[in-house]
VOPAGU-2260 file (C-alpha; in pm, 1 decimal, decimal comma):
REM VOPAGU-2260
SITE   aa  ch    i         X         Y         Z
SITE  MET   A    0   -4676,9   -4409,1   -4251,4
SITE  LYS   A    1   -5041,6   -4291,9   -4304,9
SITE  SER   A    2   -5281,1   -4265,8   -4013,6
SITE  SER   A    3   -5589,3   -4488,2   -4015,0
SITE  PRO   A    4   -5915,3   -4297,1   -4074,5
SITE  LEU   A    5   -6058,5   -4488,3   -3782,0
SITE  SER   A    6   -5790,0   -4364,8   -3544,8
SITE  VAL   A    7   -5852,7   -4006,2   -3645,7
SITE  ALA   A    8   -6221,6   -4040,5   -3585,2
SITE  VAL   A    9   -6201,8   -4231,6   -3258,4
SITE  ARG   A   10   -5926,0   -4036,3   -3073,3
SITE  PRO   A   11   -6121,5   -3715,9   -2998,7
SITE  ARG   A   12   -6416,6   -3917,7   -2868,5
SITE  ALA   A   13   -6188,1   -4124,0   -2645,0
SITE  VAL   A   14   -6024,6   -3816,5   -2498,6
SITE  ALA   A   15   -6362,8   -3657,4   -2434,9
SITE  LEU   A   16   -6482,0   -3972,8   -2262,1
SITE  VAL   A   17   -6181,8   -3988,4   -2033,5
SITE  LEU   A   18   -6220,6   -3623,9   -1935,8
SITE  CYS   A   19   -6592,0   -3671,7   -1870,3
SITE  LEU   A   20   -6532,5   -3974,6   -1648,4
SITE  ALA   A   21   -6255,9   -3792,7   -1462,8
SITE  VAL   A   22   -6480,3   -3499,6   -1384,0
SITE  SER   A   23   -6752,8   -3729,7   -1261,5
SITE  GLY   A   24   -6505,6   -3918,6   -1043,5
SITE  ALA   A   25   -6547,6   -4244,7   -1223,0
SITE  VAL   A   26   -6180,3   -4260,1   -1315,2
SITE  ALA   A   27   -5872,3   -4079,8   -1196,2
SITE  LEU   A   28   -5636,8   -3904,0   -1430,4
SITE  PRO   A   29   -5277,6   -4029,5   -1431,3
SITE  ALA   A   30   -5055,0   -3862,0   -1174,2
SITE  VAL   A   31   -4854,5   -3690,7   -1442,5
SITE  ALA   A   32   -5162,1   -3526,3   -1580,5
SITE  GLN   A   33   -5264,8   -3406,5   -1233,0
SITE  THR   A   34   -4928,5   -3242,1   -1155,6
SITE  ILE   A   35   -4870,1   -3042,2   -1472,6
SITE  PRO   A   36   -4729,3   -2712,3   -1342,0
SITE  GLY   A   37   -4910,4   -2392,9   -1412,4
SITE  PRO   A   38   -4749,5   -2071,6   -1533,1
SITE  LYS   A   39   -4453,7   -1952,1   -1315,6
SITE  VAL   A   40   -4534,1   -1653,6   -1100,2
SITE  ASP   A   41   -4237,7   -1443,9    -982,5
SITE  LYS   A   42   -4232,1   -1362,8    -615,2
SITE  PRO   A   43   -4250,5    -992,2    -545,2
SITE  VAL   A   44   -3909,9    -834,9    -469,2
SITE  ARG   A   45   -3898,8    -681,6    -124,9
SITE  GLU   A   46   -3770,5    -326,1    -124,7
SITE  PRO   A   47   -3501,9    -257,2     141,0
SITE  THR   A   48   -3616,0     -57,8     436,6
SITE  PRO   A   49   -3475,8     292,8     501,3
SITE  GLU   A   50   -3273,2     142,9     786,9
SITE  GLU   A   51   -3122,8    -121,8     558,9
SITE  ILE   A   52   -3038,6     137,7     293,2
SITE  LYS   A   53   -2868,8     352,1     554,4
SITE  ALA   A   54   -2668,3      53,2     681,4
SITE  MET   A   55   -2551,4     -34,3     327,4
SITE  GLN   A   56   -2450,6     325,4     260,9
SITE  GLU   A   57   -2259,3     340,0     588,4
SITE  LYS   A   58   -2078,1      15,7     505,2
SITE  ARG   A   59   -1971,5     152,1     166,5
SITE  ARG   A   60   -1866,5     482,1     321,4
SITE  THR   A   61   -1650,2     324,8     589,6
SITE  ARG   A   62   -1499,2      42,7     384,4
SITE  VAL   A   63   -1128,4      86,8     314,5
SITE  TYR   A   64   -1021,2      36,2     -46,9
SITE  VAL   A   65    -668,6      20,0    -186,3
SITE  ASN   A   66    -690,8     374,3    -325,9
SITE  ASP   A   67    -758,8     496,4      28,6
SITE  LEU   A   68    -411,2     372,2     125,2
SITE  ALA   A   69    -231,4     506,3    -183,8
SITE  GLY   A   70      88,6     697,7    -116,7
SITE  LEU   A   71     406,3     670,7      87,4
SITE  TRP   A   72     400,5     567,5     453,2
SITE  VAL   A   73     690,5     542,7     700,3
SITE  ALA   A   74     707,4     394,1    1048,2
SITE  LYS   A   75     630,9     665,3    1302,2
SITE  ASP   A   76     890,0     552,7    1556,2
SITE  TRP   A   77    1161,7     567,0    1289,3
SITE  ALA   A   78    1034,2     904,5    1164,5
SITE  ASP   A   79    1049,1    1044,9    1516,8
SITE  ALA   A   80    1403,5     910,7    1560,7
SITE  VAL   A   81    1517,3    1072,1    1233,0
SITE  ALA   A   82    1369,9    1407,7    1334,8
SITE  SER   A   83    1525,7    1400,4    1682,2
SITE  THR   A   84    1873,5    1280,2    1583,1
SITE  ARG   A   85    1904,3    1442,1    1237,7
SITE  ALA   A   86    2106,3    1128,3    1161,2
SITE  PRO   A   87    1925,1     848,3     971,7
SITE  HIS   A   88    2190,4     581,6    1036,5
SITE  ALA   A   89    2186,5     652,9    1408,2
SITE  ALA   A   90    1806,4     663,0    1402,5
SITE  ALA   A   91    1803,2     309,3    1262,9
SITE  THR   A   92    1958,6     185,2    1589,1
SITE  LYS   A   93    1666,7     333,2    1781,2
SITE  ALA   A   94    1385,3     219,8    1549,8
SITE  LYS   A   95    1410,8      -9,4    1248,8
SITE  PRO   A   96    1339,6     175,7     923,5
SITE  LEU   A   97    1024,3      79,5     735,4
SITE  ALA   A   98     865,9     249,8     435,6
SITE  VAL   A   99     562,4     131,0     239,3
SITE  ASN   A  100     464,3     280,3     -94,2
SITE  ILE   A  101     134,3     196,1    -266,0
SITE  GLN   A  102      64,4     346,4    -605,8
SITE  LYS   A  103    -149,7     276,8    -910,4
SITE  GLU   A  104      20,5     151,8   -1225,2
SITE  GLY   A  105    -229,0     100,4   -1507,2
SITE  ARG   A  106    -488,3    -138,7   -1366,3
SITE  SER   A  107    -247,1    -270,1   -1105,9
SITE  TRP   A  108    -155,7    -151,7    -756,1
SITE  PRO   A  109     211,4    -226,6    -677,4
SITE  ILE   A  110     313,2    -217,3    -311,2
SITE  LEU   A  111     681,7    -167,4    -228,7
SITE  ARG   A  112     813,6    -231,3     123,2
SITE  THR   A  113    1168,5    -147,1     223,8
SITE  ASP   A  114    1399,8     -95,1     518,4
SITE  PHE   A  115    1643,5      80,5     277,5
SITE  ASP   A  116    1870,4    -222,9     275,4
SITE  ARG   A  117    1614,2    -461,6     125,5
SITE  ALA   A  118    1313,2    -397,3     -97,5
SITE  ILE   A  119    1011,8    -624,3    -156,9
SITE  LEU   A  120     770,9    -564,0    -444,7
SITE  HIS   A  121     424,8    -722,2    -471,5
SITE  ARG   A  122      87,5    -644,1    -630,2
SITE  VAL   A  123    -223,2    -578,8    -423,4
SITE  ILE   A  124    -497,8    -834,1    -490,3
SITE  GLU   A  125    -754,5    -710,2    -238,9
SITE  ILE   A  126    -810,4    -559,6     103,6
SITE  SER   A  127   -1030,3    -772,1     326,2
SITE  PRO   A  128   -1126,2    -806,8     694,8
SITE  ASP   A  129    -870,0    -998,2     898,3
SITE  GLY   A  130   -1127,1   -1201,2    1090,9
SITE  SER   A  131   -1038,2   -1047,1    1425,7
SITE  GLY   A  132   -1374,6    -876,5    1466,2
SITE  ARG   A  133   -1211,6    -533,2    1491,9
SITE  LYS   A  134   -1365,9    -270,9    1266,1
SITE  ASP   A  135   -1017,8    -154,0    1167,4
SITE  GLY   A  136    -872,0    -504,4    1144,7
SITE  LEU   A  137    -778,9    -560,2     780,6
SITE  ARG   A  138    -526,1    -739,0     567,1
SITE  ILE   A  139    -368,8    -642,2     237,2
SITE  VAL   A  140    -362,1    -956,8      24,1
SITE  VAL   A  141     -66,3    -941,1    -214,9
SITE  ALA   A  142     103,9   -1159,0    -473,9
SITE  GLU   A  143     401,6   -1128,5    -704,0
SITE  LYS   A  144     169,6   -1104,6   -1007,2
SITE  ASP   A  145    -190,8   -1002,6   -1052,9
SITE  ASN   A  146    -240,9   -1071,5   -1423,8
SITE  GLU   A  147    -279,9   -1449,0   -1408,0
SITE  ALA   A  148    -456,0   -1719,4   -1208,4
SITE  ILE   A  149    -352,5   -1707,5    -842,3
SITE  SER   A  150    -374,7   -1987,5    -587,6
SITE  ALA   A  151    -385,9   -1956,7    -210,9
SITE  ALA   A  152     -20,1   -2058,1    -198,0
SITE  ASP   A  153      72,8   -1756,8    -412,9
SITE  VAL   A  154     -59,6   -1487,4    -180,9
SITE  ILE   A  155      69,3   -1320,5     134,4
SITE  ALA   A  156    -149,1   -1141,2     388,5
SITE  LEU   A  157      -6,6    -818,2     530,3
SITE  PRO   A  158    -196,9    -730,1     850,1
SITE  ILE   A  159    -299,5    -366,3     893,9
SITE  ARG   A  160    -529,4    -154,7    1104,6
SITE  ALA   A  161    -690,4     132,5     922,5
SITE  ALA   A  162   -1018,5     320,8     932,1
SITE  LYS   A  163   -1163,3     620,8     757,0
SITE  ASN   A  164   -1211,5     943,0     949,1
SITE  ILE   A  165   -1531,6    1147,3     945,0
SITE  GLU   A  166   -1421,3    1304,5     617,0
SITE  GLY   A  167   -1379,3     964,8     453,1
SITE  ARG   A  168    -997,1     962,7     448,9
SITE  VAL   A  169    -742,4     723,6     598,0
SITE  ASP   A  170    -492,6     944,6     778,5
SITE  ALA   A  171    -333,6     681,9    1000,6
SITE  MET   A  172    -245,5     316,9     963,1
SITE  GLU   A  173     -77,3      41,3    1159,9
SITE  PHE   A  174     120,9    -211,5     960,7
SITE  ALA   A  175     275,4    -546,5    1055,4
SITE  ASP   A  176     540,5    -645,6     803,7
SITE  PRO   A  177     611,8   -1019,4     828,4
SITE  THR   A  178     961,3    -983,0     680,4
SITE  LEU   A  179    1093,9    -638,7     770,9
SITE  SER   A  180     936,0    -587,9    1114,3
SITE  LYS   A  181     893,6    -941,3    1247,5
SITE  LYS   A  182     512,8    -911,3    1222,2
SITE  ARG   A  183     511,2    -636,7    1486,3
SITE  MET   A  184     224,3    -392,1    1438,8
SITE  ARG   A  185     372,8     -42,5    1395,5
SITE  ALA   A  186     210,4     296,1    1356,7
SITE  MET   A  187     269,3     450,0    1014,3
SITE  VAL   A  188     249,8     813,1     903,1
SITE  ARG   A  189     192,3     952,0     555,8
SITE  VAL   A  190     472,9    1130,2     370,8
SITE  PRO   A  191     287,0    1321,6      98,1
SITE  GLU   A  192     587,1    1529,6      -9,4
SITE  GLY   A  193     796,4    1224,7     -99,9
SITE  LEU   A  194    1076,1    1052,1      87,2
SITE  GLY   A  195    1367,1    1266,3     -35,3
SITE  PRO   A  196    1221,3    1606,8      55,6
SITE  TRP   A  197    1086,4    1467,2     383,4
SITE  VAL   A  198    1428,8    1332,6     491,0
SITE  ASN   A  199    1621,8    1634,1     362,9
SITE  THR   A  200    1403,6    1878,3     554,7
SITE  ARG   A  201    1448,1    1692,0     883,4
SITE  VAL   A  202    1818,8    1617,5     846,8
SITE  ILE   A  203    2024,7    1873,3     657,1
SITE  ALA   A  204    1821,8    2117,0     445,4
SITE  GLY   A  205    1911,6    2481,1     500,0
SITE  ALA   A  206    2153,0    2759,7     412,2
SITE  TYR   A  207    2483,5    2780,9     597,3
SITE  THR   A  208    2812,7    2971,3     604,3
SITE  ASP   A  209    3156,8    2858,7     716,9
SITE  ALA   A  210    3428,8    3049,9     904,2
SITE  GLN   A  211    3553,4    3200,1     575,2
SITE  GLY   A  212    3208,4    3328,2     486,6
SITE  ARG   A  213    3157,1    3075,3     209,3
SITE  ARG   A  214    2796,0    2977,8     149,7
SITE  PHE   A  215    2663,9    2621,0     151,0
SITE  GLU   A  216    2303,2    2528,8      85,7
SITE  PHE   A  217    2114,0    2200,9      84,9
SITE  THR   A  218    1762,2    2247,7     -52,2
SITE  PRO   A  219    1465,9    2030,0      46,5
SITE  ASP   A  220    1423,8    1913,3    -313,5
SITE  GLY   A  221    1778,7    1774,9    -330,1
SITE  GLN   A  222    2011,2    2047,4    -460,1
SITE  ALA   A  223    2349,6    2094,6    -292,0
SITE  LYS   A  224    2486,9    2441,6    -368,4
SITE  LEU   A  225    2850,9    2424,7    -264,7
SITE  PRO   A  226    3149,7    2653,2    -323,9
SITE  ASP   A  227    3272,9    2419,6    -601,6
SITE  GLY   A  228    2939,2    2384,2    -781,3
SITE  THR   A  229    2576,6    2271,1    -761,5
SITE  PHE   A  230    2497,8    1902,7    -739,9
SITE  GLU   A  231    2201,0    1677,1    -683,1
SITE  TYR   A  232    2226,6    1506,0    -345,7
SITE  GLU   A  233    2064,8    1230,7    -143,8
SITE  VAL   A  234    2093,5    1161,4     227,8
SITE  SER   A  235    2202,1     800,0     280,1
SITE  LEU   A  236    1937,2     584,8     448,9
SITE  ALA   A  237    2109,3     246,2     402,7
SITE  ALA   A  238    2217,6     185,1     759,1
SITE  LEU   A  239    2351,3    -168,7     723,1
SITE  GLY   A  240    2725,9    -147,2     790,1
SITE  ALA   A  241    2723,9     233,8     786,0
SITE  ALA   A  242    2996,6     389,3     999,4
SITE  CYS   A  243    2891,9     753,9     963,1
SITE  GLU   A  244    2625,1     980,8     823,0
SITE  TYR   A  245    2678,3    1106,0     468,9
SITE  VAL   A  246    2518,8    1251,9     158,3
SITE  GLU   A  247    2580,3    1130,8    -194,5
SITE  LEU   A  248    2634,7    1386,7    -469,7
SITE  ALA   A  249    2588,9    1324,3    -840,3
SITE  ASP   A  250    2935,3    1424,7    -967,8
SITE  ASP   A  251    3061,2    1319,9   -1311,7
SITE  LYS   A  252    3420,3    1382,2   -1204,2
SITE  ALA   A  253    3402,4    1138,2    -911,4
SITE  PRO   A  254    3459,8     760,0    -940,7
SITE  GLY   A  255    3136,1     597,5   -1049,5
SITE  GLY   A  256    2977,4     939,6   -1086,8
SITE  ARG   A  257    2908,3     966,3    -714,2
SITE  ARG   A  258    3084,5    1168,3    -446,4
SITE  ARG   A  259    3020,9    1131,5     -75,8
SITE  ILE   A  260    3043,7    1393,6     196,4
SITE  GLY   A  261    3013,3    1294,5     559,9
SITE  PHE   A  262    2830,6    1510,8     811,0
SITE  ALA   A  263    2769,7    1533,0    1182,9
SITE  TRP   A  264    2567,7    1768,6    1398,0
SITE  LYS   A  265    2731,5    1925,1    1701,7
SITE  ALA   A  266    2458,1    2119,1    1876,1
SITE  ASP   A  267    2355,5    2379,9    1616,9
SITE  THR   A  268    2661,6    2349,1    1396,1
SITE  LEU   A  269    2690,3    2118,9    1098,1
SITE  GLN   A  270    3028,0    1958,0    1039,5
SITE  LEU   A  271    3120,0    1837,2     690,8
SITE  LEU   A  272    3361,9    1543,9     682,2
SITE  ALA   A  273    3582,0    1388,4     417,0
SITE  ALA   A  274    3441,3    1046,4     321,0
SITE  THR   A  275    3596,6     747,9     147,1
SITE  GLY   A  276    3449,6     427,1       7,3
SITE  THR   A  277    3217,8     349,3    -282,1
SITE  ARG   A  278    2976,8      93,2    -136,5
SITE  PRO   A  279    2742,5     200,3     147,0
SITE  GLN   A  280    2888,5     -52,3     390,9
SITE  ASP   A  281    3242,5      63,4     308,5
SITE  VAL   A  282    3196,9     439,1     353,3
SITE  ARG   A  283    3412,8     585,6     628,9
SITE  CYS   A  284    3433,0     946,3     744,7
SITE  ASP   A  285    3735,2    1135,8     876,4
SITE  PRO   A  286    3644,2    1264,1    1224,1
SITE  LYS   A  287    3820,9    1593,1    1158,2
SITE  PRO   A  288    3576,0    1830,0     983,2
SITE  VAL   A  289    3673,9    1997,6     658,0
SITE  ALA   A  290    3416,1    2269,2     727,1
SITE  THR   A  291    3207,8    2376,0    1023,7
SITE  LEU   A  292    2883,3    2544,7     923,3
SITE  THR   A  293    2635,7    2763,9    1101,8
SITE  ARG   A  294    2292,3    2867,4     984,5
SITE  ALA   A  295    2297,7    3164,0     750,0
SITE  SER   A  296    2113,6    3465,7     880,4
């Protein structure tokens, strides 16, 4: 549709007239025309003060992340009992075993908790304050999976107390396991050398001789050098139903590829005992020693 020549000629004059009358106060412009916004002006960004910068840096420095907790931890009371008794099964009657291992696996952080009879595996989702107001009051939020959508019903909160030292490391932690320790907060200690070497060193590792002069050696890294050969060994930690202390040897000639040797400390002598049974709860040891060992000089 073509515009009328009249409309083209009249419109500019009409607009000019309205503007002139508005300036003189004779008419008022419509409200919409009066409230047309002007160009947006950004507010100046306030730079943080030196005190605020220092506070943010301190918060980042002291915050505990999952990598700060990486590694193997064991309950201190159980660790002390193992060291004093040199008998892990007996130690379990004094303090319930608890070990927690946190390690990176790709982009994930698995956390394994065990009392050596049961094991529970989860994935760490985050570490957050526990709401108690304590600076060291934290919780490890875990779930069975971390590679899919997670609801509140899928997560479990594991309460801990942990703080960085002046060097920025977490050397001590308290941990309350809801399943394996009845939510009781327990002091934990790091075991950087690994569980096997740590247990072996405190329980049986050393070089010995018997009354016939034969040499026996149990190394910290798990080698049993016996008169009939060299074998890999592990000290049994599964205390449920255990009737005696024993080590398990990897032996192809034994039933199931495992041979068990009982042991007992009598003052400074180590007695080796004949052991029967294939399942941990079925192992029984003959009280009469097959060898009595003393430390080799």
